[in-house]
C-alpha positions in Angstrom: 118.1 200.5 119.5 119.0 196.8 119.6 119.6 194.4 116.7 118.7 190.8 116.9 120.1 187.8 115.1 119.7 188.0 111.3 117.2 185.5 109.9 119.3 185.3 106.8 121.9 182.5 106.4 125.5 183.5 106.8 127.3 183.5 103.5 130.4 181.3 103.6 133.5 182.5 101.9 134.7 179.8 99.6 138.3 178.6 99.9 140.6 176.6 97.8 142.2 173.4 99.2 145.4 175.1 100.4 143.5 177.8 102.4 141.2 175.0 103.8 144.4 173.2 105.0 145.5 176.4 106.8 142.0 176.5 108.5 142.3 172.9 109.5 145.8 173.5 110.9 144.2 176.4 113.0 141.7 173.8 114.4 138.7 174.4 112.1 136.5 171.7 110.6 136.1 172.2 106.9 133.6 170.8 104.4 133.2 171.0 100.7 130.0 172.2 99.2 130.2 169.5 96.5 129.8 166.9 99.3 126.3 168.3 100.0 126.4 166.9 103.5 127.2 169.2 106.4 128.0 166.2 108.6 131.0 165.2 106.4 134.0 167.2 107.1 137.8 167.2 107.3 139.9 167.8 110.4 143.3 167.3 111.9 143.7 164.4 114.4 147.1 163.6 115.9 148.8 165.3 113.0 146.9 163.3 110.4 144.3 164.7 107.9 141.1 162.9 108.6 137.6 162.8 107.2 134.4 162.3 109.3 131.5 160.8 107.4 128.0 161.2 108.7 125.3 158.6 108.6 123.8 160.4 105.6 127.0 160.0 103.6 127.0 157.9 100.5 130.8 157.3 100.8 131.8 153.7 100.9 134.8 152.1 102.6 137.0 149.6 100.8 134.9 146.7 101.8 131.7 148.1 100.2 130.1 149.2 103.5 129.1 152.8 104.2 131.7 154.8 106.1 130.0 156.6 109.1 132.9 157.5 111.2 136.5 159.0 111.1 138.9 157.8 108.5 142.2 159.0 107.0 141.5 161.4 104.2 142.9 159.9 101.0 143.2 162.9 98.7 142.0 162.9 95.1 142.9 165.3 92.4 139.4 166.8 92.7 140.0 167.5 96.4 143.2 169.4 95.7 141.7 171.3 92.8 138.5 172.2 94.7 137.6 175.8 95.3 134.4 175.3 97.3 135.6 174.6 100.8 134.0 176.3 103.7 134.2 176.2 107.5 131.9 173.4 108.7 129.1 174.4 111.0 128.7 172.2 114.1 126.0 169.7 113.5 123.4 169.4 116.3 122.2 166.0 117.3 118.5 165.5 117.1 
């Protein structure tokens, strides 16, 4: 008997910010469910905590333009208090 891939979505285990940092340090990409954008995620680059913003992101840079690339992650209290971090799924280009 052989079992195929489950058609059900994989349930993500929610992490707090500090567990998410451990995952980032281990090379994982993490996202926050509150962001509601799988293309926006945090990662480590050259020892710096970074954010990648997708084209669908509503995040604005300091000049009022939309951010759609990698930027230093400027932490807010809500980021640190968050408990809805999950491992980011790779986003496939269409």
